[in-house]
C-alpha positions in Angstrom: -20.0 -49.5 -3.1 -16.3 -49.5 -3.3 -16.5 -47.1 -6.4 -18.5 -44.8 -4.2 -16.0 -44.8 -1.4 -13.1 -44.3 -3.9 -14.9 -41.4 -5.4 -15.5 -39.8 -1.9 -11.8 -40.3 -1.1 -10.7 -38.7 -4.4 -13.2 -35.8 -4.0 -12.0 -35.1 -0.4 -8.4 -35.2 -1.5 -9.0 -32.6 -4.4 -11.0 -30.5 -2.0 -8.3 -30.3 0.6 -5.6 -29.7 -2.1 -7.6 -27.0 -3.7 -8.2 -25.2 -0.3 -4.6 -25.4 0.6 -3.6 -23.9 -2.9 -6.1 -21.0 -2.5 -4.8 -20.0 1.0 -2.4 -17.1 0.7 1.1 -17.9 1.8 2.4 -16.8 5.2 5.6 -15.0 5.8 8.6 -17.3 6.6 9.7 -17.4 10.1 7.9 -17.2 13.3 8.2 -13.5 13.8 8.4 -12.4 10.1 6.5 -9.2 9.5 4.7 -8.7 6.2 6.7 -6.6 3.9 5.3 -3.1 3.3 5.1 -1.6 -0.1 7.8 0.9 -1.0 7.0 4.5 -0.2 6.7 6.8 -3.3 9.5 9.2 -3.9 9.1 12.8 -3.5 8.9 14.6 -6.7 10.2 18.2 -7.5 9.9 20.5 -10.6 12.8 21.8 -12.5 12.8 25.6 -12.2 14.1 25.8 -16.0 11.9 23.3 -18.0 9.2 22.3 -15.5 10.0 18.6 -15.7 9.2 16.6 -12.7 12.0 14.4 -11.2 12.6 12.5 -8.0 14.1 14.6 -5.1 17.3 12.5 -4.9 18.1 13.2 -8.5 17.5 17.0 -8.5 20.4 19.5 -8.5 20.0 22.3 -6.0 20.8 25.8 -7.3 20.1 29.5 -6.9 16.4 29.9 -7.3 15.3 26.3 -7.1 16.1 22.7 -8.2 17.1 21.7 -11.6 17.1 18.3 -13.7 20.6 19.0 -15.2 23.7 21.2 -14.7 22.9 22.9 -18.1 19.4 24.0 -16.8 20.9 25.2 -13.7 23.7 27.3 -15.4 21.2 28.8 -17.9 18.8 29.6 -15.3 21.3 31.3 -13.1 22.8 33.2 -16.1 19.3 34.6 -17.0 18.7 35.6 -13.3 22.1 37.5 -13.2 21.1 39.8 -16.0 19.5 43.1 -15.2 
């Protein structure tokens, strides 16, 4: 009988620990808001080569945005020709 009681206590202990481990963690602090995923960056297309790049890395120029200064200058030189 005492082995059955010991088995029930161990089974209950494993059940409680397993249920606690499977529960997702809550944010720390009382009013902590869950973190939101990062927003995707706006992508632009280089007017010279067509490569897509993030908007914060694009170089503005006459006729569009560019991935590098070389592409901007070659595009603007071509546009200046008659």
